[in-house]
N, C-alpha and C positions, 0 to 999 in steps of 0.2 A: 293319598298319603305316599310320600316317597319312601323307598326301602332304606332302612338304616343300615349302615355298613360299619362293622367292628373288625379291626385287625388284631389278631391275637399275637402277642409278643412274649415268648418265654424268655425269662431272664435269670440272672444269678446275682446274689447280693455282693459278692466280693469281686473286685477288679482282677483280671487275669489276662494279660496280653491284649488281644483284639476285643476281648469282652470287657468293655469299660464304659464309663458314663458318657464320654464324648461320642462314642458310637451309638449309644442309645439316644442321645440328644439329636444326632443326625437323622436317626430313624423317625423321631417325632417331628422334626422339621420337614421331612419329606412327606409324611402322611398328613400333617396339619390337622390334628384331631380337635374337635370341639369339646369332647369329653375324654378324660383319662380315667378309666375304671382300673382299680388297683387292688392287688391281694394284700390289703391291710384292713384292720378293723377299727381304725381311728382316723380322725381328720389330721391332715398334715399341719403341724405347728412345730416350732423349735422345741417346745416343752415335750411334746409327745415323741418327737424323734430322739430326744435325749433319753426319755424314760424307757423306750423300747429299743434303744441302742441301734438305731438305723441311720444315724447322722451322716455316716460316710459310705453308705452303700451305693452301688451303681445306680439303683433306681432313685434314691433320694436326691443325689447330686443332679442327675439328668432331669428329673421331673420338676424339681424346684427351679432349675435354670429355665426350663421351658415355660413354666407357669409365670415366672417373673417377666418374661419377654413376649408372651402371647395371651390373648384372651381365650381362656380354656377353663373348663370346670373339672375339678378333681372329685371323684366319687369312690370312697372306700367301700368294698363289697364283701369283705371277709367277715367272720364272726370271731368273737373274743376267745382265743385259745391260750391266753397267757397263763392259765392255771397249770399248764403242763410243760411250759418252756424249760423250767429248771430240770425236770425229769428227762427231757429230750437231750439237754446238754450233758447230763450225767450218762445217758445211754451212749451217745456218740463219743464221748471221752473214753468210755470203756472199750468201745469197738476200736478206736484209734490206737489204744494201748496194746491190742492183741497183735502178735507177730505172725500174721497170716499172709503168705506170699500172694495168694489170689486176690485178697482184699486190697493189698497195697498196689498190685499191678493194675487192677481195675480203676482204682482212684487215680493212679498216675496217668492212665489212658484217658480218663475223663478230663482231667486237668489239661492234658496236652491238647486234646481236641478243642476244648473251650478256649484256651489261650491262643491257639493258632487260627481257628476259623470263626470265633466269636459268635455273634447272634445268628448267623446263617446256619451254623452247626447246631446250636441249641434248638432251633426251630425246625430242624429236619426230622423226618420220620426215622431215619437211621439212628439218630441219637437216643431215641426211645429204648432201643435194645440195650444200649450202654447203661441207662438208668435201671432197666428191668434186671439186668444181670447183676448189677451192684446190689440191688435190693434183695435178690435171691441169696447172695453171699452173706449179707448182713443177717438175714433170717437164719441161715445155716450156722453162723458163728454164735448167735444167741442160743440156739438149740443146743449146740455143743457145750456151751458154758453151763447149761443146766441150772440157770439162775431164774427162779420164779419171778422175782421182782423185775428183772430186765425184760423178760418175756411179756409180763403184764403191761409194762410201759410201751413196748414195741407194738403189741396188739391194740392198745388204747390209741396210740398215735395213728395207726393204720385206719381205725374207725373214725377218728377225728378228722383226718385228712379227706376221707370219703365224704363226710358230712360237709366239710369246708368247700369241697368242689361243688356239691349240690347248692349250698347257700350262695356261693359266688355267682354261679350261672343264673340261679333263680333271681337274685337281687338285680342282676343286669337286665333280665327280662322285665322285671317289675318296674324298674326305673325307665326302661325304654317304652313301656306301655303308656306311661303318663307324660313323657317328655319328648319334645321335638328336637331332632338333630339329624345330621346326615352322616358324619364321620366320627368314629370313636376308636380308641385303642383299649385293649385289656392287657395289662402287664401283670405277669404272675411268675412264680418260681417254676423252673423247668421240671421239677419233680411232679408237678400237677398236670403237665401237658396232656398225657395220654388220657387221664381221667376226665379232664375238662372237655376234650374232644368228644368223648362218649356221652357226657352229660348234656352237651349242647344238642346232640342228636335227639336225646330224650325230651328235653324241654322245648325244642323246636316244634314238636307236635303238640305240646301241652298249651303253649301260649300262642294265641292267634294274632301274632304281629309279624311283620316282615323284617327279618334281620338277616343280613348277608354277612356271614362270618368269613373272614379272610385269614390266611396264614402268612405271617411276615416271611418274606423271602420266597414265597410260593404263591404270589398273588393270583395266579391263574387257577389255583386250586381252591375250591370252596368246601366248607363242611356242610354236607347235606344230610337229610334224614336217612339216606341209605348208605352213608359212608363218606369218607374223605376223598 
């Protein structure tokens, strides 16, 4: 049996400079995947895209364009976390309303890097530190607010995201165990990147199938059991 190859592509929902649907479509054209694994929990249809408000995201535009022009299978691998979506919107609206210099500077830095360098930036190891620093600031602000409700939402969201990472990687391995293909991509939000790398190393030992994980933009680097 040939080794299955999956290219990891960290993405972001909103278009910003070089981070746009055309660039993601070009990436898909270059890789020519037979399978597109994606961080959503529903099948792609106009109805679902409207219900979950993803009609105009970077991923939706690029993936739908690719699916319409190429023979490819789309596989959603996330689990349903819709029960907490409104709470998360409430949480981040509250954070955005806080006049904190460090928080605003880090968000500005994040947006600048994403817009100027696009997918190559999102998929770099260096960008993980930007995400980690922003997460630390968010946690500090929530602690300073001393709001039990916000802290509960934040902690619940952290746990749910950890579980989502497990489910996504596990679902990919389970699909790969029973399906034949050579090349696939896994498209997910950049905030999950570090966690997904760690979980791949764990599940790589658990499932006895050959999967060669590649990092977009760093194709000579593989994710191995002993590290990246």
